[in-house]
C-alpha positions in Angstrom: 100.1 125.4 137.1 102.0 121.8 136.6 99.3 120.0 134.6 99.6 116.6 133.2 101.8 113.5 133.6 105.5 114.8 133.5 107.5 114.1 130.9 110.6 114.9 132.3 111.7 111.8 133.1 111.0 109.9 129.7 112.7 112.9 128.1 116.1 112.8 129.9 116.1 109.0 130.1 116.1 109.6 125.7 118.1 112.3 125.9 121.2 109.9 127.2 123.1 108.9 123.6 123.9 105.4 124.6 120.7 104.7 126.0 118.9 106.0 122.8 121.3 104.3 120.6 119.6 101.3 122.5 115.7 102.1 122.1 116.9 103.0 118.3 118.1 99.2 117.9 115.1 97.9 119.6 113.3 99.6 116.8 113.9 95.6 114.5 111.7 93.9 116.8 114.2 91.8 118.4 115.1 91.2 121.7 119.2 91.7 122.2 121.2 91.2 124.7 123.2 93.9 127.3 126.1 93.0 125.6 125.4 93.7 122.0 123.8 97.0 123.3 126.3 98.2 125.2 128.2 97.4 121.4 125.2 99.4 119.8 125.6 102.0 122.3 129.7 102.4 122.6 129.6 102.1 125.9 131.0 98.7 128.0 128.7 96.0 129.0 128.0 97.3 132.8 127.1 100.7 131.4 124.2 99.1 129.1 122.6 97.8 132.3 122.4 100.9 134.8 120.7 102.1 131.6 118.8 99.4 131.1 117.5 98.9 134.4 116.8 102.5 134.0 114.8 102.6 131.0 113.2 98.5 132.7 111.4 100.9 135.1 110.5 103.8 133.6 108.4 101.7 131.3 110.4 102.1 128.0 112.3 98.4 127.7 110.2 94.6 128.8 113.0 92.2 128.9 112.5 88.3 128.9 115.3 85.7 131.2 116.3 82.4 128.3 118.7 81.0 130.7 121.2 82.9 132.2 120.3 85.4 129.2 118.1 88.6 129.8 116.6 89.5 125.8 115.9 93.5 126.2 112.5 95.1 124.2 110.6 97.6 123.4 108.5 97.8 126.3 104.9 98.5 123.5 104.3 99.8 119.8 102.6 103.2 122.6 107.0 104.0 123.5 107.8 102.8 119.5 105.1 105.3 118.1 107.3 107.8 120.8 110.1 106.6 119.1 109.0 107.3 115.7 107.5 110.9 115.9 111.1 111.7 117.3 113.0 110.5 114.8 110.7 112.5 112.0 111.4 116.2 114.1 115.0 115.3 114.5 115.0 114.6 110.5 112.7 117.6 110.0 115.5 120.2 111.4 118.3 118.7 110.8 119.6 116.6 113.4 120.9 114.2 111.3 124.5 112.1 111.7 127.5 114.1 110.3 128.1 110.7 108.4 125.3 109.8 105.9 125.1 105.9 105.7 125.4 104.0 103.1 122.0 102.4 104.3 119.5 105.7 104.0 117.9 105.2 100.7 116.8 102.1 101.4 115.7 102.8 104.9 113.2 105.4 103.5 111.9 103.9 100.7 111.4 99.5 102.6 112.2 99.8 107.0 110.2 97.6 109.9 109.1 99.9 112.6 108.8 98.1 115.7 107.0 95.4 114.6 105.2 96.9 110.9 106.3 98.5 107.4 107.5 101.7 107.2 108.7 103.7 104.2 108.1 105.2 100.8 106.3 102.0 100.6 104.4 102.2 103.0 102.7 105.0 102.9 102.5 104.8 99.4 100.5 101.3 100.8 98.7 103.0 103.2 96.9 106.3 101.2 96.0 102.8 98.5 93.9 102.2 101.0 92.2 105.0 102.0 92.1 106.2 98.7 89.9 102.2 98.4 88.3 102.6 101.1 89.2 99.4 102.7 90.6 101.9 105.7 89.1 104.7 106.3 89.3 108.2 108.8 85.9 108.9 110.8 85.8 110.3 114.3 86.6 107.6 116.7 89.4 107.4 114.6 90.8 104.9 111.7 88.7 101.7 111.2 88.3 98.8 109.0 86.1 98.8 105.9 83.7 95.7 105.2 84.9 96.3 101.5 88.3 96.3 103.6 88.2 92.9 105.5 86.7 91.0 102.2 90.2 92.0 100.8 92.5 91.1 103.6 90.5 88.2 103.4 91.4 87.7 99.9 95.3 89.3 100.6 95.0 85.6 103.4 94.6 87.3 106.8 92.4 86.9 109.1 91.1 90.2 110.5 89.0 88.9 113.3 92.1 87.1 114.6 94.3 90.8 114.6 91.1 91.8 115.9 91.0 90.4 119.6 94.9 90.7 119.9 96.0 93.0 123.1 97.0 96.1 121.0 95.6 98.5 118.8 93.8 96.8 115.9 95.0 99.4 113.4 95.7 103.1 113.5 97.8 105.1 111.3 101.9 105.9 112.6 103.6 109.8 112.0 106.9 107.8 109.2 109.7 109.6 109.8 111.0 109.9 106.5 107.6 111.1 103.9 106.1 112.5 106.5 102.4 110.9 105.6 100.9 108.7 107.7 101.5 105.0 107.2 99.4 101.3 108.8 100.6 100.4 112.2 99.0 97.9 114.8 98.0 94.3 114.7 96.3 94.7 110.8 100.0 96.8 110.2 101.9 93.7 111.3 99.9 91.3 110.3 99.9 92.3 106.5 103.9 92.6 107.0 104.1 88.8 108.1 102.2 87.7 104.9 104.6 89.7 103.0 107.0 87.5 104.5 105.0 84.6 104.2 104.9 84.7 100.5 108.6 85.6 100.0 108.9 89.6 99.2 111.1 90.3 102.6 113.4 90.3 104.0 114.7 92.2 106.9 118.8 93.1 106.6 120.4 91.2 109.7 120.9 94.1 112.7 120.1 96.9 110.7 115.5 98.3 109.8 116.0 97.8 106.3 113.4 95.5 104.8 114.5 94.0 101.2 112.0 93.6 98.9 113.1 91.1 95.9 112.0 91.7 92.6 109.4 89.4 92.2 108.0 90.6 95.8 108.4 94.4 94.5 106.4 93.8 91.4 103.9 92.2 93.4 103.4 94.4 95.8 103.4 97.5 93.6 100.6 95.6 92.1 98.7 94.4 95.0 99.0 97.7 96.2 98.0 99.2 92.2 95.2 102.7 91.4 92.8 100.0 89.6 90.7 98.7 92.6 93.9 98.0 95.4 94.8 94.6 93.4 91.6 92.9 93.2 92.8 91.0 91.0 96.6 90.2 92.3 94.7 89.7 95.9 92.1 87.0 94.6 95.1 85.3 93.4 96.6 85.5 96.4 94.0 84.3 98.1 94.0 80.8 95.4 97.3 80.5 96.8 97.0 80.7 100.3 94.1 78.2 100.0 96.9 76.2 97.8 98.9 75.9 100.9 96.7 74.4 103.3 
């Protein structure tokens, strides 16, 4: 008996190396042109355009038109979650690049996963938020507690605004390198955006790597320390944010 959605079509699209490389490149949450994706996939622009047409039809990517240029991006966070999960399976089963990239240690420490933070630091932050009841698991899934609303407010994040977005508010996302969860959804995206605004992190060009400044690394670890999940630190951040406004 053949029940449920037919996954063969999606699997066949992901099974092509050039298409897989293009989708992985789009995990940086940056829209790219067919020419840029062709260079990444090692194929001609015409070949990549044909690939993109198939992926567009399947709902894996979306396209934005600006003048004569067409910019491709992942269709949504569900596609990003699928790709991150596949990376985890590939990593766990030994399906890795033959030549290890010099960026691999940096990728495993901190990287962007669609629009939120992933890697070792993201996993440690997520687990700290759970330990101190900023987030909690319920039968319905991950939820933000009242303590969490107050914590994010001190950090400078409006959780009500994040909840109004037309997407998942907060959910655990399996981290391919750590094999544990990090925080995804609009709340995870808001947290990474806040770190960028504070100057703690910067995105490495043409890579998923997130680089923490020396100060940012210290502040991040202090914020998610075991003592009250950085209560003093988050309070100071709130005062700094108020001073800027």
